[in-house]
C-alpha atoms as one frame of an Amber mdcrd trajectory, in Angstrom:
protein
  -0.004   0.028  -0.009   1.382   3.375  -0.984   1.887   6.219   1.444  -0.860
   8.221  -0.233  -3.368   5.433   0.083  -2.382   4.905   3.740  -2.952   8.641
   4.421  -6.316   8.627   2.565  -7.391   5.548   4.500  -6.370   7.131   7.794
  -8.238  10.284   7.042 -11.437   8.415   6.112 -11.176   6.229   9.237 -10.729
   9.274  11.453 -13.714  11.012   9.824 -15.891   7.885  10.215 -15.019   7.528
  13.892 -15.645  11.226  14.451 -19.006  10.921  12.758 -20.008   8.069  15.056
 -18.807   9.698  18.269 -18.357  13.496  18.266 -19.997  15.041  15.265 -23.547
  15.199  16.676 -22.537  16.987  19.861 -20.272  19.282  17.904 -23.029  20.209
  15.466 -25.484  20.868  18.367 -23.311  22.956  20.610 -21.016  24.696  18.049
 -23.366  25.089  15.100 -21.637  28.294  13.799 -18.197  26.661  13.706 -19.682
  23.513  12.251 -21.157  25.596   9.406 -17.741  27.172   8.730 -16.079  23.760
   8.660 -18.607  22.407   6.142 -18.083  25.433   3.966 -14.328  24.961   4.164
 -14.597  21.317   2.996 -16.817  22.391   0.067 -14.447  25.178  -0.949 -11.513
  22.809  -0.739 -13.176  20.474  -3.223 -13.901  23.421  -5.592 -10.399  24.883
  -5.361  -8.560  21.569  -5.771 -10.678  20.608  -8.812 -10.227  23.978 -10.476
  -6.491  23.799  -9.764  -6.300  20.778 -12.022  -7.612  22.931 -14.821  -6.120
  26.319 -14.111  -2.963  25.344 -12.230  -1.736  21.994 -13.549  -3.042  22.243
 -17.133  -2.518  25.975 -17.543  -5.982  26.859 -18.786  -8.177  29.696 -17.402
 -11.732  28.684 -16.566 -14.282  31.086 -15.137 -17.262  28.611 -15.230 -16.713
  26.495 -12.163 -19.812  27.893 -10.488 -21.795  26.664 -13.478 -20.631  23.046
 -12.954 -21.363  23.411  -9.255 -24.896  24.556 -10.083 -25.414  21.615 -12.427
 -24.410  19.200  -9.631 -26.441  20.976  -6.981 -29.682  21.152  -8.949 -29.257
  17.632 -10.289 -28.630  16.089  -6.887 -31.371  18.089  -5.323 -33.878  17.017
  -8.105 -32.768  13.399  -7.456 -33.472  13.668  -3.686 -36.781  15.426  -4.244
 -38.287  13.264  -7.026 -36.407   9.964  -7.560 -34.942   9.124  -4.202 -38.306
   8.435  -2.346 -39.247   5.767  -4.935 -35.847   4.080  -4.752 -35.773   4.064
  -0.949 -39.330   2.730  -0.889 -38.393   0.016  -3.418 -35.461  -1.048  -1.202
 -36.914  -0.694   2.294 -40.606   0.111   2.044 -43.443  -2.013   3.352 -43.651
  -3.710  -0.079 -39.974  -3.199  -0.927 -37.462  -5.641  -2.146 -35.623  -6.135
   1.155 -38.882  -6.533   3.029 -39.885  -9.312   0.688 -36.517 -11.031   0.960
 -36.569 -10.865   4.730 -40.254 -11.837   5.019 -39.371 -15.368   6.252 -37.228
 -13.824   8.999 -39.468 -11.407  10.885 -36.754 -10.699  13.497 -34.472  -9.310
  10.736 -36.973  -7.007   9.076 -36.357  -4.164  11.471 -32.661  -4.178  10.334
 -33.487  -4.037   6.649 -32.280  -0.528   5.976 -32.158   1.892   8.947 -33.028
   5.496   8.421 -29.506   6.706   8.732 -28.272   4.161   6.095 -31.038   5.163
   3.746 -30.205   8.874   4.155 -26.475   8.268   3.524 -27.271   6.006   0.522
 -29.438   8.763  -0.846 -26.626  11.324  -0.462 -24.100   9.023  -2.237 -26.394
   8.307  -5.177 -27.509  11.928  -5.508 -23.862  13.132  -5.250 -22.654  10.679
  -7.960 -25.587  11.679 -10.164 -24.868  15.387  -9.718 -21.155  14.824 -10.387
 -21.872  12.665 -13.519 -24.141  15.304 -15.023 -21.600  18.048 -14.221 -18.977
  15.947 -15.948 -21.204  15.624 -18.950 -21.606  19.367 -18.952 -17.834  19.784
 -18.765 -17.402  17.428 -21.704 -20.081  19.285 -23.684 -18.282  22.552 -23.094
 -14.753  21.272 -23.270 -14.747  19.512 -26.590 -15.673  22.594 -28.688 -14.125
  25.285 -26.536 -10.774  23.857 -25.230  -9.133  24.420 -28.636  -9.105  28.011
 -27.538  -6.496  29.495 -25.266  -6.113  32.160 -22.647  -8.639  34.942 -22.500
 -10.794  33.381 -25.223 -11.234  30.244 -23.116 -12.029  32.356 -20.045 -14.760
  34.248 -21.990 -16.316  30.976 -23.255 -16.368  29.320 -19.756 -17.731  32.572
 -18.318 -20.524  32.538 -20.830 -21.268  28.912 -20.014 -21.664  29.697 -16.354
 -24.113  32.590 -17.105 -26.062  30.342 -19.525 -26.502  27.698 -16.869 -27.691
  30.329 -14.328 -30.116  31.865 -16.895 -31.553  28.460 -17.806 -32.192  27.623
 -14.149 -33.878  31.001 -13.780 -36.393  30.011 -16.507 -36.992  26.297 -15.676
 -39.973  25.984 -13.430 -39.183  22.356 -12.551 -35.979  23.667 -10.855 -37.784
  26.393  -9.074 -36.822  29.178 -11.458 -36.137  32.496  -9.638 -37.976  31.481
  -6.446 -35.409  28.791  -5.703 -35.702  25.082  -5.000 -36.052  23.398  -1.667
 -34.080  20.129  -1.129 -35.906  17.682   1.183 -32.931  16.009   2.717 -30.110
  17.757   4.580 -27.746  14.795   4.756 -24.323  16.458   4.349 -22.057  16.003
   7.239 -18.316  16.272   7.895 -17.544  12.665   6.956 -18.926  13.124   3.397
 -17.681  16.687   2.999 -14.023  16.107   4.061 -14.067  12.494   2.746 -14.857
  13.669  -0.717 -12.344  16.518  -0.308  -9.644  13.903   0.601 -10.593  11.738
  -2.332 -10.419  14.782  -4.615  -6.951  15.663  -3.442  -5.837  12.014  -3.787
  -7.189  11.686  -7.319  -5.829  15.041  -8.601  -2.341  14.424  -7.142  -2.301
  10.749  -8.331  -3.405  11.852 -11.764  -0.855  14.643 -12.076   2.043  12.624
 -10.678   1.383   9.610 -12.816   3.128   8.917 -16.117  -0.055   9.600 -17.967
  -0.766  12.743 -15.981   2.598  14.344 -16.983   0.748  15.407 -20.111  -1.161
  18.013 -18.039   2.112  19.647 -16.977   3.415  19.411 -20.562   0.361  21.264
 -21.859   0.845  23.920 -19.161   4.584  24.481 -19.730   4.550  24.715 -23.551
   1.434  23.767 -25.530   3.049  24.441 -28.912   6.092  22.182 -28.064   3.661
  19.489 -26.749   1.738  19.524 -30.062   5.029  19.319 -32.002   5.985  16.244
 -29.966   2.663  14.533 -30.980   0.809  15.064 -27.717  -2.918  15.562 -28.108
  -3.228  18.678 -26.024  -6.941  18.980 -26.540  -7.501  15.503 -25.040  -5.570
  16.355 -21.893  -7.393  19.667 -21.487 -10.797  17.959 -21.922  -9.914  15.235
 -19.328  -8.782  17.864 -16.818 -12.027  19.811 -17.546 -14.197  16.769 -17.031
 -12.512  15.624 -13.843 -12.703  19.226 -12.421 -16.358  19.486 -13.388 -17.163
  16.145 -11.778 -15.771  17.241  -8.400 -17.400  20.697  -8.754 -20.711  18.817
  -9.233 -20.060  16.720  -6.081 -19.363  19.992  -4.173 -22.714  21.394  -5.489
 -24.449  18.247  -4.233 -22.935  18.620  -0.757 -23.965  22.224  -0.690 -27.515
  21.440  -1.739 -27.915  18.709   0.912 -26.468  21.077   3.511 -28.366  24.288
   3.006 -31.550  22.581   1.883 -32.313  25.448  -0.429 -30.937  26.573  -3.794
 -31.151  29.814  -5.729 -29.546  30.676  -9.059 -27.855  33.695  -7.612 -25.742
  31.446  -5.382 -23.960  30.300  -8.456 -23.236  33.493 -10.231 -20.059  34.993
 -11.698 -18.754  36.088  -8.201 -18.827  32.484  -7.004 -16.588  31.441  -9.854
 -14.242  34.391  -9.094 -14.051  33.308  -5.448 -12.751  29.864  -6.457 -10.285
  31.273  -8.994  -9.011  33.614  -6.238  -8.384  30.682  -3.997  -6.345  28.975
  -6.770  -4.336  32.112  -7.556  -3.817  33.056  -3.913  -2.650  29.527  -2.984
  -0.406  29.268  -6.014  -1.139  27.865  -9.441  -0.273  24.198  -9.451   0.268
  23.893  -5.698  -2.323  21.642  -4.032  -1.118  22.422  -0.524  -1.347  26.210
  -1.221  -4.777  25.932  -2.773  -6.085  24.026   0.262  -4.633  26.563   2.656
  -6.053  29.425   0.524  -9.469  27.842   0.598  -9.373  27.576   4.274  -8.140
  31.229   4.714 -10.642  32.754   2.285 -13.522  30.868   3.993 -12.476  31.970
   7.457 -11.368  35.574   6.595 -14.855  36.953   5.828 -16.115  35.529   9.146
 -13.244  37.230  11.005 -13.954  40.536   9.206 -17.662  40.103  10.071 -16.816
  39.981  13.749 -14.317  42.828  13.418 -17.025  45.081  11.874 -19.011  45.043
  15.128 -16.259  46.028  17.490 -16.352  49.192  19.568 -12.738  50.148  19.624
 -12.611  51.556  16.038 -14.426  54.880  16.722 -12.369  55.509  19.852  -9.183
  54.753  18.029 -10.213  57.075  15.152 -10.999  59.945  17.645  -7.661  59.463
  19.436  -5.802  59.406  16.056  -7.484  62.657  14.910  -6.465  64.246  18.247
  -2.829  63.538  17.378  -2.995  64.273  13.631  -5.014  67.427  12.895  -6.961
  65.975   9.966 -10.394  64.549   9.599 -10.371  60.887   8.636 -13.182  59.060
   6.806 -15.250  56.750   9.051 -13.102  53.752   9.665 -16.019  51.796  11.128
 -17.774  52.031   7.794 -14.698  50.547   6.107 -14.859  47.535   8.435 -18.614
  47.166   8.049 -18.003  46.907   4.251 -15.592  44.125   4.911 -15.389  43.169
   1.233 -13.378  46.366   0.668 -10.901  45.283   3.334 -10.955  41.743   1.963
 -10.083  43.113  -1.515  -7.291  45.291  -0.154  -5.678  42.266   1.555  -5.799
  40.324  -1.739  -4.185  43.213  -3.590  -1.446  43.463  -1.089  -0.885  39.719
  -1.340  -0.701  39.828  -5.086   1.767  42.737  -5.016   4.057  41.221  -2.452
   3.869  37.547  -3.624   2.341  37.286  -7.046   3.134  33.535  -7.334   0.777
  32.766  -4.411   1.428  31.412  -0.947   3.105  28.209  -2.239   3.276  28.835
  -5.923   7.097  28.452  -6.242   7.743  25.952  -3.496   9.348  23.442  -5.861
  11.697  26.151  -7.247  12.557  27.256  -3.742  13.509  23.752  -2.748  15.829
  23.471  -5.774  17.437  26.816  -4.978  17.988  25.785  -1.329  19.441  22.424
  -2.369  21.755  24.136  -4.896  22.949  26.626  -2.275  23.517  23.921   0.267
  25.575  21.853  -2.251  27.751  24.895  -3.010
């Protein structure tokens, strides 16, 4: 067993034990922090999957929110309309398992417990949402990934807006009024378990012999084509894998919030995920994960900071020392997105390669200096 598989198995085992023992009390007593953790897990899935496209393959996609929307609405529709029939077929009073266990009355109560049925529903809905999102990625990728740079960004941006507009006009999906999802089954096991699987698959794919084609396309697409590498194929594969995990993140989001609106998957959601990839470092999975955690927690910290009382007193004391009238600093903190944007600008000016964007190059330089 490889080291990566051992780590993945350990993470899944820890999450499973936590789900059995400590998750319910944690969710009950620390609901606010539980909500932040779930959002961190969903954002990690989105950022890692987009990093495969933007970071490792060198493309620039702005339509990740569209794939997330496809997965969310597909999974929510499955749970609302198809899942009750499936569960009833398996475990209803006239279901298949009830019929099979009919000669054994003492076993019928153990046919499918409610918690098992709920988790089974979440798994099937998540796979269904991821599969439809992957099909959407394939439909967009085949014709558009022959484009490069800004042109590809415009096409993927248009795709995301088309998906949002279609949802706004489909009454079956709730249109502008939104869609309620009957089951809120998402928990930390499935959220961080899928995040761990996404990290494992992306790293395994990129570090494999086959996956080196992604890095070749990123480094020099023209040279890769001259060597006979089908660059479009690698870009489409990266796009489909990224779309699949974006769809699974959408399913987890749908089954956690219990309510979906088209505005939750607009252009700004795609930009949020792109910022996580750029801030963490293009092609750095560790950096992207840390950036997803940071950019999920930071708005919450700024929300708390906006309601502090020390800012007006500090401003008054500062104006007493400096004879000028400052604009209201409390208003700046209440509009925390302004401060959030300033922090991002400072980060891009001081370290444009991201938090861990050049970690491999730094290791080489340190090793070279040590050898000298």
